[in-house]
MIVO-196701 format. One record per residue (C-alpha): residue in three letters; y, z, x; residue number from 1. Coordinates in steps of 0.1 Angstrom, whole numbers. Layout:
<atoms>
(atom 'ALA',(Y,Z,X),NUM)
...
</atoms>
This chain:
<atoms>
(atom 'UNK',(822,132,-370),1)
(atom 'UNK',(794,115,-348),2)
(atom 'UNK',(806,111,-311),3)
(atom 'UNK',(787,83,-293),4)
(atom 'UNK',(775,98,-259),5)
(atom 'UNK',(755,69,-248),6)
(atom 'UNK',(750,33,-262),7)
(atom 'UNK',(717,14,-252),8)
(atom 'UNK',(729,-18,-234),9)
(atom 'UNK',(713,-50,-219),10)
(atom 'UNK',(724,-70,-190),11)
(atom 'UNK',(756,-87,-188),12)
(atom 'UNK',(743,-113,-165),13)
(atom 'UNK',(710,-134,-170),14)
(atom 'UNK',(697,-121,-141),15)
(atom 'UNK',(659,-114,-142),16)
(atom 'UNK',(663,-89,-112),17)
(atom 'UNK',(681,-68,-137),18)
(atom 'UNK',(657,-64,-164),19)
(atom 'UNK',(638,-34,-149),20)
(atom 'UNK',(670,-14,-150),21)
(atom 'UNK',(675,-20,-187),22)
(atom 'UNK',(643,-27,-207),23)
(atom 'UNK',(605,-24,-194),24)
(atom 'UNK',(590,-52,-214),25)
(atom 'UNK',(556,-49,-190),26)
(atom 'UNK',(526,-30,-189),27)
(atom 'UNK',(521,-7,-161),28)
(atom 'UNK',(492,12,-145),29)
(atom 'UNK',(489,35,-118),30)
(atom 'UNK',(463,27,-88),31)
(atom 'UNK',(461,54,-60),32)
(atom 'UNK',(494,69,-73),33)
(atom 'UNK',(511,34,-69),34)
(atom 'UNK',(525,21,-100),35)
(atom 'UNK',(514,-18,-103),36)
(atom 'UNK',(523,-43,-129),37)
(atom 'UNK',(491,-56,-143),38)
(atom 'UNK',(508,-80,-170),39)
(atom 'UNK',(541,-92,-177),40)
(atom 'UNK',(560,-106,-210),41)
(atom 'UNK',(595,-99,-192),42)
(atom 'UNK',(617,-130,-205),43)
(atom 'UNK',(652,-135,-203),44)
(atom 'UNK',(649,-156,-235),45)
(atom 'UNK',(642,-125,-253),46)
(atom 'UNK',(677,-109,-243),47)
(atom 'UNK',(698,-120,-275),48)
(atom 'UNK',(730,-103,-265),49)
(atom 'UNK',(746,-72,-250),50)
(atom 'UNK',(729,-50,-277),51)
(atom 'UNK',(699,-74,-292),52)
(atom 'UNK',(668,-83,-280),53)
(atom 'UNK',(635,-98,-295),54)
(atom 'UNK',(602,-78,-296),55)
(atom 'UNK',(575,-104,-294),56)
(atom 'UNK',(547,-98,-321),57)
(atom 'UNK',(520,-75,-309),58)
(atom 'UNK',(542,-64,-278),59)
(atom 'UNK',(557,-33,-268),60)
(atom 'UNK',(590,-26,-250),61)
(atom 'UNK',(600,5,-237),62)
(atom 'UNK',(637,16,-232),63)
(atom 'UNK',(626,43,-209),64)
(atom 'UNK',(647,27,-181),65)
(atom 'UNK',(676,38,-159),66)
(atom 'UNK',(702,27,-180),67)
(atom 'UNK',(687,31,-216),68)
(atom 'UNK',(667,66,-212),69)
(atom 'UNK',(689,96,-219),70)
(atom 'UNK',(693,120,-192),71)
(atom 'UNK',(687,153,-213),72)
(atom 'UNK',(686,176,-183),73)
(atom 'UNK',(719,170,-172),74)
(atom 'UNK',(734,174,-207),75)
(atom 'UNK',(719,206,-213),76)
(atom 'UNK',(727,220,-177),77)
(atom 'UNK',(761,207,-177),78)
(atom 'UNK',(774,207,-213),79)
(atom 'UNK',(771,228,-243),80)
(atom 'UNK',(755,199,-264),81)
(atom 'UNK',(724,208,-279),82)
(atom 'UNK',(719,187,-310),83)
(atom 'UNK',(717,149,-303),84)
(atom 'UNK',(709,121,-329),85)
(atom 'UNK',(691,90,-316),86)
(atom 'UNK',(699,62,-340),87)
(atom 'UNK',(680,30,-336),88)
(atom 'UNK',(686,-3,-355),89)
(atom 'UNK',(661,-27,-357),90)
(atom 'UNK',(651,-59,-381),91)
(atom 'UNK',(614,-68,-387),92)
(atom 'UNK',(580,-48,-390),93)
(atom 'UNK',(578,-25,-360),94)
(atom 'UNK',(570,11,-347),95)
(atom 'UNK',(594,31,-328),96)
(atom 'UNK',(581,59,-306),97)
(atom 'UNK',(602,86,-290),98)
(atom 'UNK',(592,105,-258),99)
(atom 'UNK',(604,131,-235),100)
(atom 'UNK',(598,141,-198),101)
(atom 'UNK',(600,173,-180),102)
(atom 'UNK',(610,180,-145),103)
(atom 'UNK',(578,169,-131),104)
(atom 'UNK',(578,135,-149),105)
(atom 'UNK',(550,143,-176),106)
(atom 'UNK',(554,122,-207),107)
(atom 'UNK',(554,140,-239),108)
(atom 'UNK',(556,122,-273),109)
(atom 'UNK',(582,136,-295),110)
(atom 'UNK',(580,113,-327),111)
(atom 'UNK',(569,80,-344),112)
(atom 'UNK',(583,61,-373),113)
(atom 'UNK',(571,29,-387),114)
(atom 'UNK',(598,6,-400),115)
(atom 'UNK',(602,-26,-418),116)
(atom 'UNK',(631,-51,-428),117)
(atom 'UNK',(665,-41,-417),118)
(atom 'UNK',(664,-5,-407),119)
(atom 'UNK',(685,23,-391),120)
(atom 'UNK',(664,51,-382),121)
(atom 'UNK',(675,85,-370),122)
(atom 'UNK',(660,110,-348),123)
(atom 'UNK',(673,144,-344),124)
(atom 'UNK',(667,160,-310),125)
(atom 'UNK',(673,194,-294),126)
(atom 'UNK',(684,200,-261),127)
(atom 'UNK',(666,233,-250),128)
(atom 'UNK',(638,225,-230),129)
(atom 'UNK',(651,202,-199),130)
(atom 'UNK',(664,229,-175),131)
(atom 'UNK',(644,216,-145),132)
(atom 'UNK',(648,179,-156),133)
(atom 'UNK',(637,153,-182),134)
(atom 'UNK',(645,122,-202),135)
(atom 'UNK',(644,114,-237),136)
(atom 'UNK',(636,74,-241),137)
(atom 'UNK',(621,52,-271),138)
(atom 'UNK',(597,24,-272),139)
(atom 'UNK',(595,-2,-297),140)
(atom 'UNK',(563,-21,-307),141)
(atom 'UNK',(564,-50,-327),142)
(atom 'UNK',(537,-57,-356),143)
(atom 'UNK',(522,-89,-367),144)
(atom 'UNK',(555,-107,-365),145)
(atom 'UNK',(584,-107,-340),146)
(atom 'UNK',(609,-78,-344),147)
(atom 'UNK',(645,-76,-333),148)
(atom 'UNK',(660,-47,-316),149)
(atom 'UNK',(696,-47,-331),150)
(atom 'UNK',(712,-16,-312),151)
(atom 'UNK',(707,21,-304),152)
(atom 'UNK',(729,51,-297),153)
(atom 'UNK',(729,87,-288),154)
(atom 'UNK',(755,108,-304),155)
(atom 'UNK',(764,144,-313),156)
(atom 'UNK',(784,159,-341),157)
(atom 'UNK',(799,183,-316),158)
(atom 'UNK',(836,181,-303),159)
(atom 'UNK',(842,175,-267),160)
(atom 'UNK',(860,202,-247),161)
(atom 'UNK',(888,176,-238),162)
(atom 'UNK',(899,148,-254),163)
(atom 'UNK',(921,128,-229),164)
(atom 'UNK',(917,93,-217),165)
(atom 'UNK',(911,84,-181),166)
(atom 'UNK',(931,62,-157),167)
(atom 'UNK',(910,38,-136),168)
(atom 'UNK',(921,35,-99),169)
(atom 'UNK',(907,5,-80),170)
(atom 'UNK',(913,2,-42),171)
(atom 'UNK',(912,-30,-25),172)
(atom 'UNK',(919,-47,10),173)
(atom 'UNK',(911,-83,8),174)
(atom 'UNK',(884,-84,-19),175)
(atom 'UNK',(905,-104,-46),176)
(atom 'UNK',(874,-123,-59),177)
(atom 'UNK',(855,-89,-67),178)
(atom 'UNK',(886,-72,-81),179)
(atom 'UNK',(891,-102,-106),180)
(atom 'UNK',(857,-99,-115),181)
(atom 'UNK',(858,-61,-122),182)
(atom 'UNK',(891,-67,-143),183)
(atom 'UNK',(873,-94,-163),184)
(atom 'UNK',(845,-71,-174),185)
(atom 'UNK',(869,-44,-180),186)
(atom 'UNK',(890,-67,-203),187)
(atom 'UNK',(859,-76,-223),188)
(atom 'UNK',(846,-40,-229),189)
(atom 'UNK',(866,-27,-259),190)
(atom 'UNK',(847,3,-263),191)
(atom 'UNK',(854,14,-227),192)
(atom 'UNK',(893,4,-231),193)
(atom 'UNK',(895,29,-261),194)
(atom 'UNK',(889,56,-234),195)
(atom 'UNK',(912,41,-206),196)
(atom 'UNK',(948,49,-203),197)
(atom 'UNK',(959,27,-173),198)
(atom 'UNK',(939,5,-148),199)
(atom 'UNK',(956,10,-114),200)
(atom 'UNK',(950,-17,-89),201)
(atom 'UNK',(960,-6,-53),202)
(atom 'UNK',(963,-35,-35),203)
(atom 'UNK',(965,-30,4),204)
(atom 'UNK',(955,-64,15),205)
(atom 'UNK',(970,-96,27),206)
(atom 'UNK',(949,-118,3),207)
(atom 'UNK',(965,-104,-30),208)
(atom 'UNK',(943,-102,-61),209)
(atom 'UNK',(976,-116,-81),210)
(atom 'UNK',(969,-148,-62),211)
(atom 'UNK',(932,-153,-72),212)
(atom 'UNK',(920,-179,-94),213)
(atom 'UNK',(913,-163,-130),214)
(atom 'UNK',(939,-132,-123),215)
(atom 'UNK',(965,-144,-149),216)
(atom 'UNK',(939,-146,-174),217)
(atom 'UNK',(924,-112,-170),218)
(atom 'UNK',(960,-97,-167),219)
(atom 'UNK',(971,-111,-199),220)
(atom 'UNK',(940,-97,-217),221)
(atom 'UNK',(945,-63,-202),222)
(atom 'UNK',(983,-63,-208),223)
(atom 'UNK',(1003,-33,-201),224)
(atom 'UNK',(968,-14,-194),225)
(atom 'UNK',(972,-30,-159),226)
(atom 'UNK',(994,-20,-133),227)
(atom 'UNK',(992,-34,-97),228)
(atom 'UNK',(1007,-15,-72),229)
(atom 'UNK',(1011,-31,-35),230)
(atom 'UNK',(1011,-10,-3),231)
(atom 'UNK',(1003,-11,33),232)
(atom 'UNK',(966,-6,43),233)
(atom 'UNK',(962,31,43),234)
(atom 'UNK',(926,28,36),235)
(atom 'UNK',(904,42,10),236)
(atom 'UNK',(920,77,11),237)
(atom 'UNK',(955,63,9),238)
(atom 'UNK',(946,40,-20),239)
(atom 'UNK',(927,64,-42),240)
(atom 'UNK',(955,92,-34),241)
(atom 'UNK',(979,67,-50),242)
(atom 'UNK',(959,62,-79),243)
(atom 'UNK',(957,100,-81),244)
(atom 'UNK',(992,104,-77),245)
(atom 'UNK',(1000,76,-105),246)
(atom 'UNK',(975,94,-128),247)
(atom 'UNK',(991,129,-124),248)
(atom 'UNK',(1023,111,-139),249)
(atom 'UNK',(1004,99,-170),250)
(atom 'UNK',(1004,124,-197),251)
(atom 'UNK',(977,108,-216),252)
(atom 'UNK',(952,108,-187),253)
(atom 'UNK',(931,137,-182),254)
(atom 'UNK',(908,120,-156),255)
(atom 'UNK',(912,92,-130),256)
(atom 'UNK',(880,70,-127),257)
(atom 'UNK',(880,58,-87),258)
(atom 'UNK',(864,24,-80),259)
(atom 'UNK',(856,5,-50),260)
(atom 'UNK',(866,-32,-47),261)
(atom 'UNK',(834,-49,-36),262)
(atom 'UNK',(815,-39,-65),263)
(atom 'UNK',(802,-53,-99),264)
(atom 'UNK',(804,-28,-126),265)
(atom 'UNK',(784,-16,-158),266)
(atom 'UNK',(811,-10,-182),267)
(atom 'UNK',(789,13,-201),268)
(atom 'UNK',(785,35,-170),269)
(atom 'UNK',(823,40,-169),270)
(atom 'UNK',(824,48,-207),271)
(atom 'UNK',(795,74,-201),272)
(atom 'UNK',(810,90,-172),273)
(atom 'UNK',(843,99,-192),274)
(atom 'UNK',(822,109,-222),275)
(atom 'UNK',(803,134,-201),276)
(atom 'UNK',(837,143,-184),277)
(atom 'UNK',(849,153,-218),278)
(atom 'UNK',(820,173,-227),279)
(atom 'UNK',(814,192,-194),280)
(atom 'UNK',(817,230,-200),281)
(atom 'UNK',(841,234,-169),282)
(atom 'UNK',(861,205,-153),283)
(atom 'UNK',(835,185,-134),284)
(atom 'UNK',(836,156,-109),285)
(atom 'UNK',(813,130,-124),286)
(atom 'UNK',(799,105,-98),287)
(atom 'UNK',(778,75,-104),288)
(atom 'UNK',(748,61,-86),289)
(atom 'UNK',(751,30,-62),290)
(atom 'UNK',(727,-1,-66),291)
(atom 'UNK',(726,-27,-40),292)
(atom 'UNK',(746,-56,-51),293)
(atom 'UNK',(723,-81,-32),294)
(atom 'UNK',(693,-65,-43),295)
(atom 'UNK',(701,-55,-74),296)
(atom 'UNK',(672,-33,-87),297)
(atom 'UNK',(675,-10,-56),298)
(atom 'UNK',(691,23,-61),299)
(atom 'UNK',(703,38,-28),300)
(atom 'UNK',(708,75,-37),301)
(atom 'UNK',(701,100,-66),302)
(atom 'UNK',(722,129,-55),303)
(atom 'UNK',(737,135,-19),304)
(atom 'UNK',(745,167,-1),305)
(atom 'UNK',(760,180,32),306)
(atom 'UNK',(737,203,52),307)
(atom 'UNK',(757,230,63),308)
(atom 'UNK',(742,238,97),309)
(atom 'UNK',(745,203,112),310)
(atom 'UNK',(772,194,89),311)
(atom 'UNK',(759,161,81),312)
(atom 'UNK',(755,142,47),313)
(atom 'UNK',(723,128,33),314)
(atom 'UNK',(705,121,2),315)
(atom 'UNK',(682,144,-15),316)
(atom 'UNK',(646,133,-10),317)
(atom 'UNK',(658,107,13),318)
(atom 'UNK',(620,98,23),319)
(atom 'UNK',(619,85,-12),320)
(atom 'UNK',(651,64,-11),321)
(atom 'UNK',(663,37,-18),322)
(atom 'UNK',(642,33,-48),323)
(atom 'UNK',(631,-2,-61),324)
(atom 'UNK',(630,-2,-98),325)
(atom 'UNK',(613,-37,-96),326)
(atom 'UNK',(583,-19,-78),327)
(atom 'UNK',(583,15,-96),328)
(atom 'UNK',(598,20,-131),329)
(atom 'UNK',(615,52,-143),330)
(atom 'UNK',(585,65,-163),331)
(atom 'UNK',(565,62,-130),332)
(atom 'UNK',(586,80,-106),333)
(atom 'UNK',(585,117,-110),334)
(atom 'UNK',(612,124,-82),335)
(atom 'UNK',(638,107,-108),336)
(atom 'UNK',(629,130,-136),337)
(atom 'UNK',(641,162,-117),338)
(atom 'UNK',(675,173,-122),339)
(atom 'UNK',(690,168,-88),340)
(atom 'UNK',(722,187,-80),341)
(atom 'UNK',(748,170,-56),342)
(atom 'UNK',(774,183,-32),343)
(atom 'UNK',(795,152,-34),344)
(atom 'UNK',(796,114,-48),345)
(atom 'UNK',(808,86,-29),346)
(atom 'UNK',(840,73,-43),347)
(atom 'UNK',(824,36,-50),348)
(atom 'UNK',(827,52,-86),349)
(atom 'UNK',(838,86,-92),350)
(atom 'UNK',(856,104,-122),351)
(atom 'UNK',(878,134,-112),352)
(atom 'UNK',(896,155,-138),353)
(atom 'UNK',(934,155,-134),354)
(atom 'UNK',(930,195,-136),355)
(atom 'UNK',(909,194,-104),356)
(atom 'UNK',(934,174,-87),357)
(atom 'UNK',(962,196,-97),358)
(atom 'UNK',(942,227,-84),359)
(atom 'UNK',(929,214,-52),360)
(atom 'UNK',(950,187,-41),361)
(atom 'UNK',(948,148,-34),362)
(atom 'UNK',(926,130,-10),363)
(atom 'UNK',(925,141,27),364)
(atom 'UNK',(946,116,47),365)
(atom 'UNK',(912,104,64),366)
(atom 'UNK',(917,66,59),367)
(atom 'UNK',(882,61,54),368)
(atom 'UNK',(850,82,57),369)
(atom 'UNK',(842,118,45),370)
(atom 'UNK',(873,114,23),371)
(atom 'UNK',(850,118,-8),372)
(atom 'UNK',(826,142,7),373)
(atom 'UNK',(854,166,18),374)
(atom 'UNK',(873,166,-18),375)
(atom 'UNK',(840,176,-35),376)
(atom 'UNK',(836,203,-11),377)
(atom 'UNK',(872,217,-15),378)
(atom 'UNK',(865,213,-52),379)
(atom 'UNK',(833,231,-51),380)
(atom 'UNK',(847,259,-32),381)
(atom 'UNK',(874,263,-58),382)
(atom 'UNK',(847,263,-84),383)
(atom 'UNK',(844,228,-96),384)
(atom 'UNK',(811,210,-94),385)
(atom 'UNK',(800,174,-87),386)
(atom 'UNK',(773,159,-108),387)
(atom 'UNK',(758,124,-100),388)
(atom 'UNK',(750,113,-136),389)
(atom 'UNK',(719,93,-141),390)
(atom 'UNK',(724,61,-161),391)
(atom 'UNK',(761,57,-146),392)
(atom 'UNK',(761,33,-119),393)
(atom 'UNK',(774,1,-104),394)
(atom 'UNK',(764,-24,-78),395)
(atom 'UNK',(780,-20,-45),396)
(atom 'UNK',(776,-44,-14),397)
(atom 'UNK',(752,-22,6),398)
(atom 'UNK',(756,-13,44),399)
(atom 'UNK',(724,-34,53),400)
(atom 'UNK',(737,-60,77),401)
(atom 'UNK',(762,-35,90),402)
(atom 'UNK',(765,-10,117),403)
(atom 'UNK',(798,8,115),404)
(atom 'UNK',(788,34,139),405)
(atom 'UNK',(796,11,167),406)
(atom 'UNK',(827,-7,156),407)
(atom 'UNK',(862,7,149),408)
(atom 'UNK',(849,30,122),409)
(atom 'UNK',(832,51,149),410)
(atom 'UNK',(867,68,154),411)
(atom 'UNK',(868,79,117),412)
(atom 'UNK',(829,89,117),413)
(atom 'UNK',(838,111,144),414)
(atom 'UNK',(869,125,136),415)
(atom 'UNK',(866,131,99),416)
(atom 'UNK',(831,145,101),417)
(atom 'UNK',(847,173,125),418)
(atom 'UNK',(877,179,105),419)
(atom 'UNK',(858,183,73),420)
(atom 'UNK',(833,207,92),421)
(atom 'UNK',(866,228,105),422)
(atom 'UNK',(876,230,68),423)
(atom 'UNK',(843,237,52),424)
(atom 'UNK',(814,246,73),425)
(atom 'UNK',(802,280,67),426)
(atom 'UNK',(782,283,99),427)
(atom 'UNK',(796,301,131),428)
(atom 'UNK',(810,275,154),429)
(atom 'UNK',(803,248,131),430)
(atom 'UNK',(767,253,136),431)
(atom 'UNK',(751,224,152),432)
(atom 'UNK',(777,200,143),433)
(atom 'UNK',(792,197,181),434)
(atom 'UNK',(755,196,198),435)
(atom 'UNK',(749,168,174),436)
(atom 'UNK',(783,152,179),437)
(atom 'UNK',(774,152,221),438)
(atom 'UNK',(739,140,214),439)
(atom 'UNK',(756,110,198),440)
(atom 'UNK',(777,104,229),441)
(atom 'UNK',(748,105,250),442)
(atom 'UNK',(729,79,231),443)
(atom 'UNK',(757,57,229),444)
(atom 'UNK',(761,60,268),445)
(atom 'UNK',(725,55,275),446)
(atom 'UNK',(726,23,252),447)
(atom 'UNK',(755,9,271),448)
(atom 'UNK',(777,12,240),449)
(atom 'UNK',(810,24,256),450)
(atom 'UNK',(834,13,228),451)
(atom 'UNK',(822,38,203),452)
(atom 'UNK',(825,64,229),453)
(atom 'UNK',(859,58,237),454)
(atom 'UNK',(867,56,202),455)
(atom 'UNK',(848,88,195),456)
(atom 'UNK',(866,107,225),457)
(atom 'UNK',(902,95,209),458)
(atom 'UNK',(889,113,177),459)
(atom 'UNK',(879,146,196),460)
(atom 'UNK',(913,145,212),461)
(atom 'UNK',(933,137,181),462)
(atom 'UNK',(913,168,164),463)
(atom 'UNK',(924,189,192),464)
(atom 'UNK',(959,181,185),465)
(atom 'UNK',(961,197,154),466)
(atom 'UNK',(961,188,118),467)
(atom 'UNK',(995,171,117),468)
(atom 'UNK',(982,140,134),469)
(atom 'UNK',(964,129,101),470)
(atom 'UNK',(991,122,81),471)
(atom 'UNK',(1011,108,111),472)
(atom 'UNK',(986,83,120),473)
(atom 'UNK',(972,72,85),474)
(atom 'UNK',(987,37,91),475)
(atom 'UNK',(981,36,128),476)
(atom 'UNK',(948,48,137),477)
(atom 'UNK',(926,19,123),478)
(atom 'UNK',(948,-9,142),479)
(atom 'UNK',(949,13,173),480)
(atom 'UNK',(910,18,172),481)
(atom 'UNK',(906,-21,167),482)
(atom 'UNK',(931,-26,199),483)
(atom 'UNK',(906,-9,222),484)
(atom 'UNK',(878,-34,214),485)
(atom 'UNK',(890,-63,238),486)
(atom 'UNK',(886,-38,269),487)
(atom 'UNK',(847,-37,261),488)
(atom 'UNK',(828,-68,264),489)
(atom 'UNK',(798,-56,240),490)
(atom 'UNK',(821,-58,212),491)
(atom 'UNK',(819,-97,213),492)
(atom 'UNK',(795,-113,190),493)
(atom 'UNK',(781,-145,207),494)
(atom 'UNK',(776,-168,178),495)
(atom 'UNK',(746,-187,172),496)
(atom 'UNK',(752,-225,176),497)
(atom 'UNK',(718,-240,181),498)
(atom 'UNK',(719,-232,218),499)
(atom 'UNK',(701,-202,232),500)
(atom 'UNK',(725,-178,247),501)
(atom 'UNK',(707,-174,278),502)
(atom 'UNK',(680,-195,296),503)
(atom 'UNK',(645,-180,296),504)
(atom 'UNK',(636,-202,325),505)
(atom 'UNK',(616,-178,349),506)
(atom 'UNK',(623,-148,331),507)
(atom 'UNK',(597,-132,311),508)
(atom 'UNK',(611,-128,273),509)
(atom 'UNK',(606,-90,263),510)
(atom 'UNK',(581,-86,236),511)
(atom 'UNK',(579,-51,218),512)
(atom 'UNK',(546,-34,229),513)
(atom 'UNK',(533,-4,210),514)
(atom 'UNK',(524,17,238),515)
(atom 'UNK',(530,53,238),516)
(atom 'UNK',(554,53,265),517)
(atom 'UNK',(580,35,243),518)
(atom 'UNK',(574,56,213),519)
(atom 'UNK',(604,79,202),520)
(atom 'UNK',(600,109,225),521)
(atom 'UNK',(601,143,209),522)
(atom 'UNK',(598,179,224),523)
(atom 'UNK',(594,182,259),524)
(atom 'UNK',(592,143,263),525)
(atom 'UNK',(626,138,246),526)
(atom 'UNK',(642,164,271),527)
(atom 'UNK',(626,146,301),528)
(atom 'UNK',(635,115,291),529)
(atom 'UNK',(672,122,284),530)
(atom 'UNK',(675,143,316),531)
(atom 'UNK',(659,116,339),532)
(atom 'UNK',(677,85,321),533)
(atom 'UNK',(713,105,324),534)
(atom 'UNK',(706,111,360),535)
(atom 'UNK',(693,75,368),536)
(atom 'UNK',(723,59,354),537)
(atom 'UNK',(747,82,372),538)
(atom 'UNK',(728,76,407),539)
(atom 'UNK',(718,39,404),540)
(atom 'UNK',(740,9,398),541)
(atom 'UNK',(728,-20,381),542)
(atom 'UNK',(712,-50,399),543)
(atom 'UNK',(737,-78,402),544)
(atom 'UNK',(713,-104,389),545)
(atom 'UNK',(708,-84,357),546)
(atom 'UNK',(747,-83,353),547)
(atom 'UNK',(750,-119,354),548)
(atom 'UNK',(722,-126,328),549)
(atom 'UNK',(708,-102,303),550)
(atom 'UNK',(676,-88,316),551)
(atom 'UNK',(659,-85,280),552)
(atom 'UNK',(664,-95,246),553)
(atom 'UNK',(659,-71,214),554)
(atom 'UNK',(661,-76,177),555)
(atom 'UNK',(683,-52,163),556)
(atom 'UNK',(659,-29,147),557)
(atom 'UNK',(643,-27,181),558)
(atom 'UNK',(671,-17,201),559)
(atom 'UNK',(666,21,200),560)
(atom 'UNK',(684,46,221),561)
(atom 'UNK',(649,53,240),562)
(atom 'UNK',(645,13,247),563)
(atom 'UNK',(677,2,259),564)
(atom 'UNK',(683,26,285),565)
(atom 'UNK',(655,13,307),566)
(atom 'UNK',(672,-19,314),567)
(atom 'UNK',(707,-28,332),568)
(atom 'UNK',(715,-51,304),569)
(atom 'UNK',(703,-65,270),570)
(atom 'UNK',(709,-91,248),571)
(atom 'UNK',(708,-74,211),572)
(atom 'UNK',(712,-92,179),573)
(atom 'UNK',(741,-83,158),574)
(atom 'UNK',(737,-62,125),575)
(atom 'UNK',(743,-90,103),576)
(atom 'UNK',(723,-114,122),577)
(atom 'UNK',(754,-137,128),578)
(atom 'UNK',(751,-136,167),579)
(atom 'UNK',(741,-114,196),580)
(atom 'UNK',(759,-88,218),581)
(atom 'UNK',(754,-85,255),582)
(atom 'UNK',(750,-48,263),583)
(atom 'UNK',(758,-43,302),584)
(atom 'UNK',(756,-11,321),585)
(atom 'UNK',(788,1,339),586)
(atom 'UNK',(781,30,360),587)
(atom 'UNK',(820,38,364),588)
(atom 'UNK',(825,41,326),589)
(atom 'UNK',(794,58,322),590)
(atom 'UNK',(803,86,348),591)
(atom 'UNK',(839,89,334),592)
(atom 'UNK',(827,93,297),593)
(atom 'UNK',(800,114,304),594)
(atom 'UNK',(823,140,320),595)
(atom 'UNK',(849,135,293),596)
(atom 'UNK',(822,141,266),597)
(atom 'UNK',(811,174,282),598)
(atom 'UNK',(847,187,288),599)
(atom 'UNK',(859,177,252),600)
(atom 'UNK',(830,192,233),601)
(atom 'UNK',(832,223,255),602)
(atom 'UNK',(868,226,247),603)
(atom 'UNK',(862,223,209),604)
(atom 'UNK',(836,247,209),605)
(atom 'UNK',(860,271,226),606)
(atom 'UNK',(888,266,203),607)
(atom 'UNK',(866,260,171),608)
(atom 'UNK',(878,294,153),609)
(atom 'UNK',(914,287,161),610)
(atom 'UNK',(912,252,149),611)
(atom 'UNK',(894,262,118),612)
(atom 'UNK',(920,286,109),613)
(atom 'UNK',(948,257,117),614)
(atom 'UNK',(932,232,98),615)
(atom 'UNK',(926,253,66),616)
(atom 'UNK',(960,267,66),617)
(atom 'UNK',(975,230,68),618)
(atom 'UNK',(947,218,42),619)
(atom 'UNK',(971,224,8),620)
(atom 'UNK',(999,209,26),621)
(atom 'UNK',(985,177,39),622)
(atom 'UNK',(968,171,6),623)
(atom 'UNK',(997,179,-18),624)
(atom 'UNK',(1016,157,-41),625)
(atom 'UNK',(1049,161,-20),626)
(atom 'UNK',(1032,150,13),627)
(atom 'UNK',(1014,118,-3),628)
(atom 'UNK',(1049,111,-23),629)
(atom 'UNK',(1065,112,12),630)
(atom 'UNK',(1038,88,28),631)
(atom 'UNK',(1043,62,0),632)
(atom 'UNK',(1081,66,0),633)
(atom 'UNK',(1082,58,37),634)
(atom 'UNK',(1062,27,32),635)
</atoms>
């Protein structure tokens, strides 16, 4: 029996921005190592359906694209599958060319077939030369008349290691329109639903999905497969923990597929991740990549890791990310042909085997931030890897236009990173984590951002209080953090209403000058700048006229930590462009918070070993089924 590993698909939406992710009907060349399109025949009119496309006479279309090339390296490395059959269905005179790449992106042709009429062509492929990386793909070139691509799939005769289905867990807070769209796409994807046991929609909002237009229709289509669960807002970790717990009670579910709410899915990606999880040699967390929902050809990360010494997340090859497929296709991007191994995957879309949950526990009660990374690190330490699978992705509202490091989420950024470090850092004393945390405080203080510092100090005090606070404050930490905001005037966004926020009469408007003294200081200049600024802010009170009216104006991207400290006050554009914040120096707050920062970080360093042992001893309890059942029972 042939088991389909991957099916060639075409866009669900008639969106030209999506074409580069599915088909590459363009001629590319390379000029000074930069890929450049020199001619184009990309037309939405040639997309005939989900699995059909017209190949114009005399033209060539490549399926060596993100969603339609086969990630051979990942299948060779993480599964025992070695023999794969590529089946291509066409109608009309054409030539099918099959290619492979290696880990450096070098292209090699495997086989070529000429076909006529209605044809089904099989290519037998061996996965034994892809240890470092590499894809397999095919091109179709039409001859003297148009040809039609009628579909393709990659299959194996090998039986999967595990055969159970997956439950899908969607956590939402006031995103009913997105959720209805996701449910609609699920209801229309029969081949995916064959692998799905339940769809758990964990609704934690006040704008209920069940009240959204179109819900009744999709709920009817999904029938008993859909189960809506309402609960108070316990954040992403509370919602996903509920989905995990419900899945544990489903004997037919071997996996839970976590999905964020503000996304647009590619249903074939969900199917691929479940199939890959079935074939993985050991129980494996299968993560998906994230494209930008508002810039749909742009991929934000390929594989993400946590660096142990600073204990901070990052994407591998972050200097090359995000990657824009409308600018450089897969075949012209050598980095994307490497096998890149991840430490964790974001829970915008992540498949977790039930076996892993039973072995290591459920989500940390973190509300948001670091719950996904901590879980994957916990699983890694227990011998369960995480794979960010190429060709499996969705579109998520990106972080462009947001700055959650200075809003109420600053509390969770600080607390959960330190807690994750206490649990998993292998560096003595957490390495440079606390030093970096202290530097974050200093930067905020020098930039006159006192609200995030207050939240960060609250986070440090909670960490010092011990692990029990995480479950106890799961439902209250967020509203408490937001309740602090009115005490800090810089949190107010002054909306643009057509009248300038401040008069510029008699005052020179700040213009960014690219002089060396405004460059990001490094080395000894960094130390000198920091020391002199800290002392100056401690000793000198702001001038009264600068408190009455902002001294300068910055665009958001120009308001760096080495520029704002030179002024007593500043007008800074909000991250989303909706208005402006006014930052004003407050010497009393600055002095008090600077002293608190030094004291709290010293205490954390002094007590690191004790706290680490305490949190590690409590981890099994606070992530256990029983603990989470009590959380949900109390609410």
